N, C-alpha and C positions, 0 to 999 in steps of 0.2 A: 431457403437454405442460407442465402447470404445474410439475411437478417439475424438468423440464429448465431452465425459465426461472429457477426458484429457485436451482438449482445454478450456472447461468451467472452469476447475480447474486452468488452467494457467491464465485465465482472472481474476478469483477471487484472485489468488495470486498476480497478478500485481496490482490490486486495493488495496488490503490490504497492500502490500509493499509500494506503493506510499503514502497511508494513514499514515503509520507509519513514513515514512520519513518526510511528511508534519508536523505531530504532534510533531516531534522532534524540530521544530522551535518554538521560543517563541510566535510569533504572532498567529500561528494556535493553539498552546496549549491553549493560553488565550481565543481564540474564543470558544473552545470546553469545557474547564474546568472552565474558569472564574478566575483562579488563574494564576499568572505570576511570574516568568518563570517556566518551568518544572524543577523538581529536576535534577541536573547534571547527576546522574547515569541513570535516566530514559531516558534522551535525548540520551545518548550514547547507551543504550539498544535499544531504538526505531530505531536508525540509523543502528545498527547491524541487528536487526530483519527485517527492511525494505530491506536492501541489500540482506539478505538471502532469503526473499520472492521473490524478483525480480530474483535472481539466480534460485530459484525453479520454477518460472514461465518459465524462459528460458529452463530449463531442461525438463519441461513438454512439451513445444513446440518441443524440439528436439526429444522427445519420439514418436511424432506423424509423423513428416516429416523429410526429409533430411535437412542438415544444412542450405542451402541457403533459402529454403522455410520457415524453422522454424524461422530463424532470422527475416524474413519479417513479419511473423504472430506475432511474439513476439513484434516487434516494433509497429505494428498496435494495439496489445492488450495494450501496454503502452500508446499509444495515446488515445485510448478509455477510459482507466482507468484515465488518467490525466484529460480528459474532464469531466468525471463524478465527480471526486474529486474536480475539480475547481468549478463546479456548486454547489456541496454539501457545500463546504466551503463558497461560496457566499450567499447561501440561507438558508441552514439548517445545520450550522456547528455542532450543538449538536448531530446530527445524527451519527457523527463519534465517539461519546462517547464510544460505546462498544469496539472499538479498543484499548482503554486505560483504560477500567474499572478496570482492575486488578492492575493498578499503583497507588502509593500514590498521593494525590492531591497537596500538597504544596511543596515549596522549602526548 
């Protein structure tokens, strides 16, 4: 049960991390917020948080399995998160708003 929760947390961290990295880009910020571009400090912060979330996702995978299996699971989690994120950005980009609700709107 513990392993399943850690893997679910790893998947969530991968999705959030990729979401933050995507929202650091001007085009995706505009899709979600309607303002363009993101404030420069917010873009840097989103990149740092995205990288940290992806590292956390890897760490959670490593806590469950040995390194070779953990990396495989992590790459699969990244692929699944990327697919979910791509479809969300294509069909309902405003659904990603909660990931940046705490950031200022304009540049």
